[in-house]
Steps between C-alpha positions, in 0.01 A plus 500: 500500500789667675821337598620505860862478585525589869734340754300309756591457861537167662192285573563554873418872463196425289361227723427757770240644267366163383143524650449850362665403173260213440201726560640764272577241233141388493373852486737610221431185296129579512569854399715374208218283375266797491738761367336535159600422146846364408763772509850542631368721776117511487479837674696654213266334248195645675656841529603527133213315342753290308523123463823315574624537145460877521799525730686165477648315207309177454249598763686382810830670444678622690655676202313816420332631181543867402178574695629306803824696499310829478281397795804405714705805415197722571505381853207253471269805484301443175138403579165477329291514818483734792598240762577133538623297797881479446536155646578164324631164608687210352565142608763259356499127576717221370563128496864402476620151400857425399651177359681449830442638848706803612840411636497810730244530777165630369322799644342433842161326482577362150610159373810452281267454196133527383411818676191729473546853614339840503812680388368852554196712564541867417288805575538806270424866566506624135364819355534873442390797708412803290729583203838491664536218749463119485646180631541124471547357853511127552516300820547119491451201726754224415326165561820300486695706761168589681598865518381838385724749323472823307520447128506730194473870583476773238367835614495778233450874463464630146429813296505620139634805322559643156870582454627645170189372330541142631254318725689389808387270772732493805477331834669328790467155649566371852543127474668207674640293213733608222305465163154453662437855379610410146268673247501195272476220762779309315791516748587277790207568738255392232707242317451124443418294697215729603403287801655183637461258790733546798508121558743361244878584505591824321816595309783622723595811299329786324565871420515696821232754388242233521592428861437857618121485476328608830838534678561852358327832461556734209386828346501552123398782277389464139383692194303386199519729199236497224413142597829389338813581693530368856770552763511399865775536757518452879674332786437220748615442860454235771259586781593409858496140614221554751278658228561209258430243774174672584412500130536117492822467299848378584729802556810283435402360161675596275656767727508879520578753230802707595379856475263531202480312164414693178223384265419620151316410178464676167256385231341612177176369348298571186168366372502315166145453399218296665738231636615751768198408713325829528210490750145521363370712787618705791776668295752695702602852406829634630390854417255505799556502870 
């Protein structure tokens, strides 16, 4: 299950879409109930022929196994069938009860305690096209704010080469949240808590990088050498206020990046026997394109 961290607009904006939102909510919930076997993104499971544990630690992740990292860095292109519908859905509901009622005013249409809510319903376009292009695109309806917004975006172009005898995978990612493109799914965008209710009060401070999800756009480039050495670098900037408002997020929270902000990660991994979680089928070869 993926984590969403977007900045929602006020309920006033969302209420204008309330009739359509309720219809879409029912439709997407029905789709989620028929989306197939349990997997982080069912469309990826169908495409790769893998179970949840093939790509995600513990089955539901979001941290990735070596196979899951290879699938993500290869631009979501690995498949064991000629075609599958690249659509999935997810619904998250909650019941919130605290020892005492909230001192601050609750969200509109909710009491100060004992609240049921459909926190989010998400639609995913997730899959690869050919051997070089793929994407994970998520749109979400926030049932507490009653508003739609764009959510996680990761569009990739990849290729492979042999350089000085080393197998090299290289690619680029267009995404809208620093660390959503992380090859290991261990940084802020995928960190604990993986999903929460928007009803109870939340902490007032956090690292700024976690507040930039869906309010930025970035382009990164990465290389993966011999399935061991990994490096990724890029930069992020703030789109215009009108664009962000149309995408369903608050253009003033947390504010705009001045110019561009750099991003980078360097990692090294090595297998140590069967505990490394090698997949039993659908093995990925970096020597092929």
